N, C-alpha and C positions, 0 to 999 in steps of 0.2 A: 480684126475679125475673129480671131478666135477668142476672146472675151464675149463675143454677141454670141458665137457659139456656144461656150459654153454657159451662157445667162438662158438661153432658148433651150437647150435640150433638157434640163431638169424642170423647166414649165411643161416642156411636151410632154415628158413622160406623166410626171403627176397628175396631165389631164387624163391623157390615155388610163390610167390606172381609175381616177375618178368613175370615169364613162363606163370602163369594161366593170367597174364593179355594181354601178347603176345597173347593169342590163344582165349581170352574173347574177343578182341577188333581187331584182324587181324593184327596184328601189323607185323608179320612173314609170308611170300606168299604176301603182297600187292603189286602187281601191280603198273609200273606207267605208265600212258596214257601218250599217247603224247598231245603237249600243241598248237603242228601245226599238221593238217590235208591236206595233197595234199597243200602243198604250203598259207594254210589260218590258220593265229592263230586261235586256240577256245579253250575254256575255258574244261579243261577234266570231269568236272561232266556233261556236255552237250554232253560229246561221252559216258561216262560209261552206260546209259541205254540202249543203241543202240548195245553194244557190248556182246557176251556172257563173263560169268564171271570169268575163269581162261584164262591164255596163254596170251602169250606175243605178243604185239601188233605191227606190222611191215606194211609198204606199200609199191606200188609198183606207182610210177607217170608219168604217159606218157604224162600230161599237160604241154605245151610249152607257157606260154605267153604271150610272146615275139613274136612268129610266131603262133599264134594261129590257127588250123586245125579244119574241120568244128565239127567234133568229137573226144575227148580225155579222152582217160579212165585214173582213178584213183581208184586202190583196196586197200582194206585195209583187210589187214589180222588178224586172231587170231591164232596161232599158225603155221600149214601149211594152215590152211581153211579159204577161203574167207567169211570177214563178212560183210563187204559195198562195195557197188558199187557207185562210182560217176562217171558221165557223163557230162561233160563238152561242151555246142556246143556254136559255135557260128553260127551266120547266120542273112540274110537277111530277111526272111520272119515274118510273124508276126504266131507265134502259140498259141494255146490255150490248156495250160494244162492239162485243164481237159478233151478233147477231145484226146489228146496225150494218158493219163492215162487210158483212156477209152477202145484205140484202140487195138485188138488184135495183128497188125501188127507191133506195137511200142517196141523197145528194152527198153522202158520205162514205162510197161505195168504196172497198181497198183489195188491191190483189194481194192473195196470199196472207194475209191477218193473222196475227198470232198472239194472244194472251202474251204480258210482261210482267215482270216481278217489279213493281211500282204500288206506293202505299194506295194510289190510287186505282181506279179499274181500266187499265189501258191494252191498247190492242196497235200493234205495227204492223204493216204491212209494205208491200214493197216500193207505195206512192204514196204513204200517207200515215197518219197515225190518228186514234178517237181514243180519249181519256174524259172521265167522267167521275164526280164527286156529290156528297151533300153540300148544298151552300143553301142557306135560307136567304134570299131575298127579294124584293119587292116582284120578280120575274117567276119565282116559284122554291123550290127547297133543293132544287138540282141546278147542276152545271156542268155542260159538255164542253169540251173543245175537240173539235177536227182540224186538223192540218193537212193539207193535201199540196202535193208536189204535182205540178202543172208539167207534161212535159218527160217525165220520168220512164224510162221503160219498165212496164209490168209485169215483165217476166225474169227480171234479174233483183236481185236483192241487196243491190248495190247503197241503198241507200236506210237499211235497216237499224244497223247501227247508230248511224248520225240520226237518226229519228228519234231513237231510244234516248240518247243523250239529251238530246233538245228538248224533250217531253219531260226528263227527268228534273231538268233546271226549269222551264219554261213555264210547265203548267201549275206546278204549287207557286210559281211568284205571279202567274195571272190571277187564281185564288184569293192571293193577299189583295190586290188591286180591287176585287168585287162587293167587300165588306160584307161578308157574309156574317148572319148571326146567328 
């Protein structure tokens, strides 16, 4: 009996330690975030703070880089709910992202938009971001990307820093995929 007891105790303790470690460090239930978003590679660590903590991440991408449309959406879902809306826009007229972000008539209206110091013209709000740059394609001479957080509290700046980090990496990476001339 004592030999059986001595064999069971280490196994039981080892099992408890492993299960406790999974619970403590979140090894079980840790979701996989995509390494590509709407056709552009992105670090999952930049995407993570912009999405709800639980649920499977998927997307519906209507962006056709080879045949750019004036406006093309890409929606990112967490579970069944839209968490991010990205709008890819090709155009020839210059736009001021701050003016677009502040217009109540704009589909890219942002709460409390402010210009940020990036190489491209960029504004970040409490609930989204807009960047624009020169990019000669079949769709026009300029490209603008809007990123809108669904369900974000539009009175708090919780997402401003994560949005800036995201746009600093995602926007130039997206522009590289557009084959600008």
